[in-house]
C-alpha positions in Angstrom: 8.6 41.3 11.4 5.9 38.8 12.3 6.5 39.0 16.0 7.6 42.7 16.2 4.9 43.4 18.8 6.1 40.6 21.1 8.8 41.6 23.6 11.9 39.4 23.2 14.2 40.6 26.0 15.4 37.0 26.5 17.5 35.9 23.4 17.5 32.4 24.9 13.9 32.0 24.0 14.8 30.7 20.5 16.4 27.7 22.3 13.2 26.9 24.1 11.4 23.6 23.9 8.0 22.1 24.7 7.3 19.9 27.7 5.0 17.0 28.0 2.4 19.4 29.4 2.6 21.5 26.2 2.4 18.5 23.8 0.5 15.8 25.8 -0.5 13.8 22.7 3.0 13.5 21.4 4.1 12.5 24.9 1.5 9.7 25.1 2.4 8.4 21.6 6.1 8.5 22.3 5.5 6.3 25.4 3.4 3.8 23.4 5.3 3.7 20.1 8.5 4.7 18.3 10.3 8.0 18.0 12.9 8.4 15.2 15.8 10.6 16.2 17.5 10.4 12.8 14.7 11.4 10.5 15.9 14.1 8.2 14.0 16.5 6.0 14.6 15.7 2.3 16.6 18.8 1.5 18.0 22.0 3.1 15.1 24.0 1.9 11.5 25.1 2.6 8.1 23.5 2.5 7.2 22.8 -1.1 10.5 21.2 -2.3 10.4 18.9 0.8 6.8 17.9 0.1 7.6 17.1 -3.5 10.3 14.7 -2.2 7.7 13.2 0.1 5.2 12.7 -2.7 7.5 12.1 -5.7 11.1 11.5 -4.5 12.4 14.7 -6.1 11.7 18.4 -6.5 13.1 18.4 -10.0 16.2 20.4 -8.8 14.0 23.2 -7.4 14.8 24.6 -4.0 12.3 27.5 -3.7 8.5 27.4 -2.9 7.6 29.9 -5.6 9.4 27.9 -8.3 7.4 24.8 -7.6 4.1 26.6 -7.3 4.4 28.2 -10.7 6.3 25.6 -12.7 5.6 22.0 -13.3 8.5 19.5 -12.9 8.7 17.7 -16.3 7.9 14.0 -16.1 7.1 14.1 -12.4 5.3 11.1 -11.0 4.0 10.8 -7.5 4.0 7.5 -5.6 0.2 7.4 -6.1 0.7 6.8 -9.8 2.5 3.5 -8.9 -0.3 2.3 -6.7 -3.3 0.2 -8.0 -6.3 2.3 -8.8 -8.6 2.9 -5.8 -5.9 1.9 -3.3 -5.0 5.4 -2.0 -6.6 8.6 -0.8 -5.7 12.1 0.1 -7.7 13.6 3.0 -7.4 17.3 3.5 -8.9 20.2 5.5 -8.4 23.4 3.4 -5.6 22.4 1.0 -4.2 19.1 -0.1 -0.5 18.6 -0.6 -1.4 16.9 -3.9 -2.4 20.2 -5.3 1.3 21.3 -5.2 1.6 18.9 -8.2 0.2 21.0 -11.1 -1.9 18.3 -12.8 -3.8 17.6 -9.7 -4.9 21.2 -9.4 -7.2 20.9 -12.4 -9.5 18.4 -10.9 -8.9 18.4 -7.1 -12.4 17.5 -6.0 -13.2 15.0 -8.8 -10.0 13.0 -8.5 -11.1 9.6 -7.1 -8.6 9.7 -4.2 -9.2 13.2 -2.9 -11.5 13.8 0.0 -12.3 16.2 2.8 -11.1 15.2 6.3 -14.6 14.4 7.4 -14.6 11.5 4.9 -11.5 10.2 6.7 -13.5 10.0 9.9 -16.2 8.0 8.1 -13.8 5.7 6.3 -11.8 5.0 9.5 -14.9 4.2 11.5 -16.2 1.9 8.8 -12.9 0.1 8.3 -12.9 1.3 4.6 -9.6 3.2 4.5 -7.5 2.5 1.4 -4.1 0.9 1.5 -2.4 4.3 1.6 -3.9 7.5 3.2 -2.3 10.9 3.0 -3.5 13.3 5.6 -3.1 17.1 5.5 -3.8 19.4 8.5 -5.6 22.7 8.3 -3.0 25.2 6.9 -4.9 28.3 8.1 -5.7 29.7 4.7 -8.5 31.1 6.9 -6.9 32.6 10.0 -7.1 31.2 13.5 -8.1 27.7 12.2 -4.6 26.3 11.7 -3.8 22.9 13.3 -0.5 22.3 11.4 1.9 23.6 14.1 3.1 26.3 11.8 3.9 29.4 13.9 2.0 31.3 15.2 -0.8 28.7 15.2 -1.9 27.3 18.6 0.0 24.0 19.1 -2.9 22.6 21.1 -4.9 22.5 17.9 -2.3 20.3 16.3 -2.3 18.0 19.4 -6.1 17.7 19.1 -5.8 16.7 15.4 -3.2 14.1 16.1 -5.2 12.6 19.0 -8.4 12.5 16.9 -6.6 10.7 14.0 -4.9 8.2 16.3 -8.1 7.5 18.2 -10.0 6.9 15.0 -7.3 4.5 13.8 -6.8 2.6 17.1 -10.6 2.0 17.3 -10.9 1.2 13.6 -11.5 -2.4 12.3 -8.3 -2.1 10.3 -6.0 -1.1 13.3 -4.1 -4.3 13.2 -3.1 -3.5 9.6 -2.1 0.1 10.3 1.1 2.0 10.2 0.7 5.7 11.1 3.6 8.1 10.4 3.7 11.6 11.9 6.4 14.0 10.7 7.1 17.5 9.5 8.1 18.7 6.0 11.0 20.8 7.2 12.7 22.0 10.4 11.4 25.6 10.4 14.9 27.2 10.9 15.5 25.8 14.4 19.1 24.9 15.3 20.2 21.3 15.2 23.6 20.0 16.2 23.4 16.9 13.9 24.8 17.6 10.5 22.8 16.3 7.5 24.2 13.2 5.7 25.1 13.0 2.0 22.7 10.9 -0.1 22.4 9.9 -3.7 20.3 12.3 -5.8 19.8 13.0 -9.5 20.8 16.7 -8.7 24.2 17.2 -7.3 23.3 20.3 -5.4 20.6 18.3 -3.6 22.7 15.3 -2.8 22.4 15.6 1.0 19.6 15.6 3.5 18.1 18.6 5.2 17.9 19.2 8.9 16.3 16.6 11.2 12.6 16.8 11.9 10.4 15.1 14.5 8.9 11.7 13.5 6.7 9.3 15.4 5.9 5.9 13.9 2.8 4.3 15.3 1.5 0.8 14.8 0.4 -2.2 16.9 3.5 -3.9 15.3 5.9 -1.3 16.7 7.6 -1.9 20.0 6.5 0.1 23.0 8.6 3.2 23.9 11.1 2.5 21.2 13.7 4.9 19.8 15.1 4.4 16.3 18.6 5.7 15.4 18.3 4.6 11.8 18.6 7.3 9.2 15.3 8.0 7.5 13.9 10.8 5.4 10.7 11.7 3.7 11.4 9.3 0.8 11.4 6.5 3.3 7.6 6.7 3.3 7.6 6.3 -0.5 10.1 3.3 -0.2 7.8 1.7 2.4 4.7 2.1 0.2 6.5 0.7 -2.9 7.8 -2.3 -1.0 4.4 -3.1 0.5 1.9 -2.3 -2.2 3.7 -2.0 -5.6 5.7 -5.2 -6.1 5.8 -6.4 -9.6 5.3 -10.1 -10.7 9.0 -10.8 -10.4 9.1 -9.4 -6.8 10.8 -6.1 -7.8 9.6 -2.7 -7.0 9.2 0.1 -9.5 12.0 2.6 -9.9 11.1 6.2 -9.1 14.2 8.3 -8.3 17.7 7.9 -7.1 16.7 9.3 -3.7 13.9 6.8 -3.3 16.2 4.0 -4.4 18.7 5.0 -1.7 16.1 5.4 1.1 15.6 3.0 4.0 12.1 1.7 4.3 10.3 1.6 7.7 9.8 -2.2 7.9 12.6 -2.7 10.5 10.5 -0.8 13.0 7.8 -3.5 12.9 9.4 -5.8 15.4 6.5 -7.4 17.2 5.4 -11.0 16.7 1.8 -10.1 17.1 -0.1 -6.8 17.2 -0.1 -5.1 20.6 -3.2 -4.0 22.4 -3.1 -0.2 22.3 -5.3 2.3 24.1 -7.0 5.5 22.8 -5.8 8.9 24.1 -8.0 10.6 26.7 -7.4 14.3 27.3 -9.3 17.5 28.0 -8.4 18.7 24.5 -10.8 16.1 23.1 -13.7 16.9 25.3 -16.7 18.7 23.6 -16.7 21.4 26.3 -13.1 22.4 25.6 -12.7 25.8 23.9 -9.7 27.4 22.4 -9.2 31.0 23.2 -8.0 33.6 20.7 -4.4 34.2 21.5 -4.2 37.3 19.3 -2.4 35.8 16.3 -0.7 38.4 14.1 -2.8 39.8 11.3 0.1 39.6 8.8 -0.1 37.0 6.1 3.1 35.0 6.5 4.6 33.4 3.5 3.3 29.9 3.9 -0.3 31.2 4.2 0.2 33.3 1.1 1.5 30.4 -0.9 -1.3 28.0 0.1 -3.7 30.9 -0.4 -2.4 31.2 -4.0 -3.1 27.4 -4.5 -6.5 27.8 -3.0 -7.4 30.8 -5.2 -6.1 29.0 -8.3 -8.3 26.0 -7.6 -11.5 28.0 -7.2 -10.8 29.8 -10.5 -10.4 26.4 -12.2 -13.6 25.1 -10.7 -15.5 28.2 -11.8 -14.4 27.6 -15.4 -12.0 30.5 -15.7 
């Protein structure tokens, strides 16, 4: 229905792909760093359950966006609760993924670790980024501003965002200590010939990965033009954080969930003996004179926009005291 006004005489269009000219920033990063070709989404499901896995290692057995928006998962802890106070931050444009977790919705702008994206720019330039930074793109709660690559948003806007974040990091005083992971919460319904693997989980109906998603791992400690065939998923990010920043006095890491316990962390990708010299990305997209033109995006509110709009509305109601 979303694209009913677009002629689709060619059914092969759904098997199309982007070239380096379409995604020049991803092309540049793939040439400098590591592409993971076995990174799976956490479950065979939509946005919110996969984001819960990325934040907390579980969706509490839920498989639908609406369920997680309206019902709190009992006893749920995100990885941020295991980090030392002041050692993490969530940077967002219009909506933070943290707001999917019900308790964070009640004080989204007063939580010590939650900031607008403009603050990320300042912290990166000043070398004041915390140990863990979680970045959310613009989810187009307001139309035509989306840079999250969710159809039908202009993918060039996503490329510009990634390039800006990378350039801020590579020129930051903390670059030599940086690991930057780019991935997608779920596969968006596209075909994939690689079947998801089984994996340990507290919930039997979720004891397997979802479909593969793109993932690029960026760091001066990552080999140039590398391709990893290791099986990773969203909980690999949590496992990496726990291993690096949450070790207890006896050297162990806190237990979160069965899925996190079974995950492979990203340390094997840090293969270099010393940090490599890496260059910023230069492209017309980043020039001040560059202008995006309205491509006539549909006026319909697709489901993701509606869901994030619900979160956004709920937050404003809480802030106004209702």
